[in-house]
C-alpha angles and dihedrals in degrees: 000000000000117000115248121237123212122215112201128186116185122175134184139171102235097163136335126235109228106358107311094331111106147331119273113239091237091062091053090046094052093048091050090049090055093048091046094046103038097027096071107120090011107064131046092199143337143195126201123204142143136233116192107319093336125106109217125203117194111190139173123201144140100244102093130236123318090020111171096214094052093044093049088051089056091046092051089050090051092047092050092049090047089057089055091046091055091051088054092045089233116177119271093002106199095356094146094051101088096181139048095224138040117250114187102302138358096253108116093013097091108267118105120241137195121169141154138188122215144142109268111245124220085266116023114182116175136178123215109204114197124182136191131203095020144078138256093268089068086086095058096083098043094043090051091051094046099048107024110027116082089193086067103031115042091188091074087068106031107026111083088206093058103033094092089062135222139287117235123208108207125190128210100214095193098048092032093228135123140215136190123224121194109213141243092022095047097043097110092049094045093051090059087067107030090048084072100060097169088073109015119054131181102238100179142354126212132196112241094203100046094031088223135124112262105178140003136182144190114263100179114134110198095202091056091047098045098035090226139075109284102154129260123317106242097216132213129213136190121208125185113214140205131012098064094342128086114290115249091258092048091053092050098042097082090066093059084084109054103221122201118264136180120253125053114127114025088344087280108105141070117237144154118282104234118208108222146162120258087255090058097041089106105111112204112149104094081335088302161317094251112264136212128196124194116202117185125207137179111219113219116179089328095313122125107233105193149328112240107192097218102183091057084079113114087226087082095053089098091054089051092049090048090049090052091052093046089048091054091049095049093045090057087065091063112181093356123105137276086041091049114051121258118271097259087059091051097062092107094056133064092291096097090050091052091048092049093048090052102037093105092054094062114094135187121273109232 
């Protein structure tokens, strides 16, 4: 029986350079040193990068999901990078590390996690999507387009391995429950929920023909974990491609239309998700607009061959232009909705304090 490989992506904001713009090279170097030194005998391979102010660790290993040894390794890398961030007086040093000590795995401790275990196919192309200045629900729209929309993904119509559709695992982040939707027959029911991405998030997608995982995302919301405002959650997502999964181009196509996501400045505004290269994942305008990077790898016996920086392609210039135009339009609305998030999404900001201060000035309407 073939040995399964585990692909794990863990991210954390351990200090922004400058403000919330990007990750200092020293932090990436320090994290790579930890993975290289302590990862011997644990990891098959790794790649360290940054998107916006988030440090991203992409790792392969044979230890399965939620493995304590792998998660502790990532935690140690983040702690070491945080120490460097404090020396450089970087902004928000260690802000995504909600504990002083590690306890089993990083879920619930601040960092975002997406990981999947599978048998490596004869050719195993994967795309790691990483976003900054937004929340886990940002993946709902593109994952729906990739795995349920035949206008986006031709394989749903013409590939026998895809024609039966996919199963979506959707999480209710408030009630802490999950539900499975079999698509295409459950599409209309599913859209009722995933169209509300602040609460319902697509966690994973499974091939109904191959009975294998096809995609998975991080669904951690820091505000729900910490019980206070700690910014948006800057999610990550893994998508397997080809041979019964969406083609690489089908997985990238949803980002040609920059949909609106929650986050942006102070995690409190809606804005367009702009597809960019790693070099341009440095949000500056109003701390944005929100960015997404797509790195492609071929897995070869657990090794990460790559990456290909897909959104560096000039074919996405039009999407970036559209995102800039949408950003200008939304900015003109200032503190008014729908640029600013609705009140129920502002509960971790100053809004409750303002309401309490003014509560005695409200009078009944006769």
